C-alpha positions in Angstrom: 7.0 31.1 18.3 7.8 27.8 20.7 6.0 24.4 19.9 7.3 21.8 21.3 8.2 18.3 19.9 7.1 15.8 22.2 7.6 12.7 20.3 8.9 11.0 17.6 9.3 7.7 15.1 10.2 7.1 12.3 10.0 3.1 10.4 12.5 1.7 8.1 12.6 2.8 4.9 13.5 1.0 1.4 11.8 -2.1 -0.4 9.1 -2.7 2.4 6.9 -5.2 -0.2 5.9 -7.3 2.8 4.4 -3.8 5.2 1.1 -2.3 4.1 0.5 1.9 4.6 -1.1 1.2 7.4 1.1 -1.0 9.0 3.8 1.3 8.2 1.8 4.6 10.0 0.9 2.2 12.9 4.5 1.2 13.7 5.8 5.0 13.6 2.6 6.5 15.4 3.3 3.6 18.1 6.8 5.0 18.2 6.1 8.7 18.4 3.4 7.8 21.0 6.1 6.0 23.2 8.3 8.7 22.9 6.0 11.6 24.3 4.6 9.0 26.9 0.8 10.0 25.5 -2.0 7.8 25.1 -4.1 8.3 21.5 -7.3 10.1 23.6 -4.4 13.1 24.3 -4.9 13.9 19.9 -6.7 16.4 19.0 -6.2 16.6 15.5 -4.5 14.3 12.9 -2.2 15.5 9.9 -1.1 13.3 7.3 1.2 14.1 4.8 0.8 12.2 1.3 1.6 12.4 -2.5 0.7 9.9 -4.2 -1.8 7.9 -2.7 -4.6 9.0 -5.0 -2.4 8.3 -8.0 -1.5 5.0 -7.7 -3.3 3.9 -4.6 -6.6 4.8 -5.6 -7.3 6.6 -2.0 -7.2 10.5 -1.4 -9.1 10.1 1.8 -6.1 9.6 3.8 -7.3 11.5 6.3 -10.2 9.7 7.6 -8.6 6.4 6.8 -6.0 6.5 8.7 -7.6 8.0 12.5 -9.8 5.0 11.5 -7.1 3.1 11.5 -5.3 4.6 14.3 -8.9 4.7 16.5 -9.0 8.9 16.5 -11.7 10.5 17.1 -10.9 13.8 15.7 -10.0 16.0 13.3 -8.0 14.9 10.3 -6.8 16.1 7.4 -4.4 15.0 4.4 -1.6 17.7 3.1 -0.4 17.1 -0.8 2.0 19.3 -1.8 4.5 16.7 -4.2 7.2 15.9 -2.3 7.2 18.9 0.2 4.1 17.1 1.2 5.5 16.2 4.7 6.9 19.0 5.5 3.5 21.0 4.6 1.8 19.0 7.2 3.9 19.9 9.9 3.5 23.6 8.9 -0.1 23.0 8.7 -0.2 20.9 11.9 1.9 24.1 13.7 -0.7 26.5 12.3 -3.5 25.1 13.8 -1.8 25.1 17.7 -1.0 28.9 17.2 -3.9 29.4 15.9 -5.1 28.3 19.6 -7.4 25.5 18.0 -6.0 22.3 18.9 -3.0 22.3 22.1 -1.5 18.3 20.8 -1.5 17.2 17.4 -0.3 14.1 15.4 1.7 14.3 12.2 2.1 11.5 10.0 3.6 11.0 6.6 3.8 8.2 4.2 4.0 6.8 1.0 4.3 3.5 -0.5 5.9 3.3 -3.7 7.9 0.4 -4.8 4.4 -1.8 -5.2 4.2 -0.1 -8.4 6.5 0.1 -12.1 9.2 2.2 -12.2 7.5 3.7 -14.9 4.5 4.1 -13.2 6.5 5.6 -10.3 7.9 8.3 -12.4 4.9 9.1 -14.1 3.2 9.9 -10.9 6.1 12.0 -9.1 5.8 14.2 -12.6 2.1 14.9 -11.4 3.9 18.0 -9.6 5.5 19.3 -12.8 4.4 21.5 -15.4 2.1 20.1 -17.8 4.2 21.2 -21.1 7.3 19.5 -19.6 5.2 16.4 -18.9 5.0 17.1 -22.5 7.6 17.0 -23.9 8.6 14.1 -22.1 11.2 15.2 -19.1 11.1 13.2 -15.7 12.3 14.9 -12.5 15.9 13.3 -13.2 15.7 15.4 -16.7 15.2 18.8 -15.3 17.5 18.4 -12.4 20.0 18.0 -14.5 19.1 21.1 -16.2 20.0 22.2 -13.1 23.3 20.8 -12.8 24.6 21.5 -16.3 23.7 24.9 -15.8 25.2 25.0 -11.9 28.5 23.4 -13.7 29.0 25.7 -16.5 28.6 29.4 -14.5 30.8 28.1 -11.3 32.9 25.5 -13.0 32.6 22.2 -11.1 33.0 18.7 -11.8 31.1 15.1 -11.7 33.3 13.9 -9.0 32.1 17.4 -6.7 28.8 16.0 -7.9 29.7 12.6 -6.7 30.7 14.0 -3.3 27.9 14.5 -1.9 26.2 11.0 -2.5 29.5 9.9 -1.0 29.2 11.8 1.9 25.4 10.8 2.4 25.9 7.2 1.9 28.8 7.2 4.7 26.4 8.7 6.8 23.3 6.4 6.2 25.9 3.3 7.3 25.3 4.8 10.6 21.7 5.1 10.6 20.0 1.3 10.9 17.1 3.0 9.5 18.2 3.8 5.9 17.7 2.4 3.0 21.2 1.9 1.7 23.8 1.6 4.6 26.7 0.9 2.6 29.5 3.7 1.9 30.2 4.3 -1.8 33.4 6.1 -3.4 33.0 8.6 -6.2 34.6 6.6 -8.5 31.8 4.2 -7.8 29.1 7.3 -8.3 31.0 7.9 -11.8 30.7 4.7 -12.8 27.2 4.3 -12.4 24.6 4.5 -15.3 24.0 8.1 -16.4 20.3 8.5 -15.7 20.1 12.0 -17.0 23.3 13.8 -18.0 25.4 14.5 -15.8 23.1 12.6 -13.0 24.3 9.4 -13.0 22.5 6.7 -11.0 24.3 6.9 -7.5 23.2 11.0 -8.1 19.7 10.2 -7.5 17.5 9.0 -4.5 16.1 5.9 -5.0 12.2 5.3 -4.9 11.2 4.1 -1.5 8.2 2.8 1.1 8.4 4.3 4.9 6.7 6.0 7.2 7.3 8.9 10.3 5.0 10.5 12.9 6.1 13.4 15.5 4.1 14.6 17.9 3.2 18.3 18.3 2.3 20.0 21.3 1.7 23.9 22.6 4.2 22.9 25.7 6.3 20.4 26.5 5.6 17.9 28.8 7.3 14.4 28.4 9.6 13.9 31.4 13.1 13.0 31.2 13.3 14.4 27.8 15.7 17.2 26.3 12.8 19.7 25.7 13.0 20.4 22.3 10.8 22.9 20.3 10.1 24.5 16.3 10.9 27.8 16.8 10.4 28.7 13.0 8.5 27.3 10.1 8.1 28.5 6.9 6.9 28.1 3.6 7.4 29.6 0.0 6.7 29.0 -3.5 8.3 29.7 -7.0 7.1 28.9 -10.4 6.1 25.3 -11.3 8.1 25.2 -14.5 12.1 25.7 -14.6 10.9 28.1 -17.6 9.6 30.7 -15.4 12.2 31.2 -13.5 15.3 33.9 -14.4 18.0 32.0 -12.6 18.7 28.0 -12.3 21.4 27.9 -10.2 19.2 29.1 -7.2 15.5 27.8 -5.7 14.0 30.9 -4.7 11.3 29.1 -2.9 14.0 28.2 -0.4 16.1 31.2 -0.4 12.6 32.8 0.4 11.5 30.2 3.1 15.0 30.5 4.3 15.3 34.4 5.4 11.9 34.4 6.7 12.2 31.0 9.0 15.7 33.0 9.7 13.9 36.2 11.0 10.9 34.1 13.0 13.9 32.5 14.8 15.8 35.4 15.6 19.1 34.0 14.4 21.2 33.3 11.2 23.1 31.1 8.9 25.8 30.6 11.3 23.5 29.4 14.2 23.2 26.0 12.6 24.6 23.2 14.4 22.9 20.6 11.9 20.8 19.9 9.0 18.7 17.6 7.3 18.4 19.5 3.4 16.4 17.9 0.5 18.5 15.9 -1.6 16.5 14.8 -4.2 19.4 14.6 -6.7 23.6 15.8 -5.6 22.9 18.9 -6.6 19.8 19.4 -5.0 22.0 19.6 -2.0 24.7 21.9 -3.1 21.7 24.4 -4.5 20.5 24.2 -0.8 23.6 24.9 1.5 23.7 27.8 -1.0 20.5 28.9 -1.0 20.0 28.4 3.1 23.2 30.6 3.3 25.5 27.7 4.3 28.2 28.8 1.8 28.7 31.4 -0.9 27.7 31.2 -4.3 29.6 28.6 -6.1 31.3 27.6 -3.4 29.4 24.9 -1.8 30.2 21.6 -3.8 34.1 22.3 -3.4 33.2 22.8 0.9 31.1 19.6 1.2 33.7 17.6 -1.2 36.5 19.1 1.6 34.4 17.1 4.4 33.3 20.5 5.5 29.3 19.4 6.4 30.6 15.7 7.0 29.8 13.9 10.6 33.3 14.6 13.0 34.7 17.0 10.3 32.6 20.1 9.7 31.3 22.3 12.0 28.0 22.1 10.1 26.8 18.9 10.0 24.5 18.3 6.7 22.1 15.4 6.2 22.9 12.7 9.1 20.3 10.6 8.4 22.0 9.3 5.1 19.6 12.5 3.4 17.0 11.4 0.9 19.9 9.9 -1.2 21.1 7.0 1.3 18.3 7.0 3.7 15.5 6.6 1.6 13.0 9.2 -0.1 9.1 8.0 0.6 8.5 11.5 -0.4 5.1 12.1 1.9 7.5 10.8 4.5 10.6 12.5 4.2 9.9 15.9 5.6 8.2 14.2 8.9 11.4 11.9 9.0 13.7 15.1 8.5 12.3 16.6 11.7 12.5 13.5 13.4 15.8 13.4 12.7 17.3 17.2 13.9 15.0 16.0 17.3 17.1 12.9 18.5 19.9 15.0 17.2 19.3 17.9 19.3 18.1 15.5 22.1 21.6 13.7 21.6 20.1 10.7 21.6 21.5 10.0 17.6 24.0 7.5 18.9 26.9 7.0 16.2 25.9 9.6 14.0 25.5 12.5 16.7 26.4 15.5 16.2 28.1 16.9 19.0 27.0 19.7 21.1 24.1 20.1 18.3 21.7 22.9 19.7 19.9 24.2 16.6 18.8 22.6 13.5 17.1 23.3 10.5 14.9 21.0 8.4 14.7 21.8 4.4 11.9 20.0 2.5 11.2 21.1 -1.4 8.3 19.7 -3.9 8.9 19.5 -7.1 11.7 21.0 -9.0 11.7 23.5 -6.4 7.6 25.4 -7.1 7.5 24.8 -3.1 9.7 24.7 -0.4 9.4 24.7 3.7 12.0 25.0 6.0 11.9 24.7 10.0 14.0 25.4 12.3 14.4 23.5 16.1 16.1 24.4 19.1 16.8 22.4 22.4 16.8 24.0 25.9 
């Protein structure tokens, strides 16, 4: 498997009240097409990753909507898979290319969340949860707090260990001009922030965000003057919708399964990864991801992250150089596409102040719900 990423584009993430979803998509697509040096006429299909447009915006038919808005005359699809919608849109686009139906396609991830009241957004996000969990009044911070509490008790880590994830990702975000939170935080600030769902505090949680990201995929590399970057593996796996349906709450089985398959397809192992964008919707989520993806052994990730093993210019493997969901922002439908874009510019050597030196192999990890679906992509430069 070898799918070329010809172009990438990402808007700034944040509270973008002055921009409509249409404007955000146009900006990201314009960037991606310019990067790829392609015209719209060369796009054969459009895939749109989005979770909340129907619930919050009353519009589900985003494929047709954005095809019309962009002036495309091609097949167009909306892909939804909770917070993994962007990653699933990329996976679906790859399948279209591998099937020989299309050669060059456009993938867009979009979410507009901050125009709505926080309670509306929280309720909408729980559309990705299990009905009994919703009836009990729990939201995703509460679900991940359960995962955090079980992990802390099993492996003996502290809230300060959790805080190290946010400290690292905020530091990385200071180097990313498109990040929502371009400021550093200390462990003391994380621990002093309000409790959202014990043991998770405000600064353990990713924010409500607006933003869009776009990538152009093709069956062959065409762009002159760019370092060729290819997606060499794309894998999806699922698990139970509810936490109650799982045997182990210190691991997300969907991530384990998707990662195993992706490594097999790419013909590599976790030790070959130089840079990764993982789904850190909450600090505990990055800790689980680093173990489920095989970067660290069970129970060790929190201490390794706190020791700087995944920090830019400190560790051999750098995790979330963009700032991750925590500090770059988490416009849910856009996240999985933005992760691919970040890995591409890292593998091209175009990431500027946050560049991971010598990066040749990258991984993007996107999760839906409390781990009910996971998407893993592996990319290489040549």
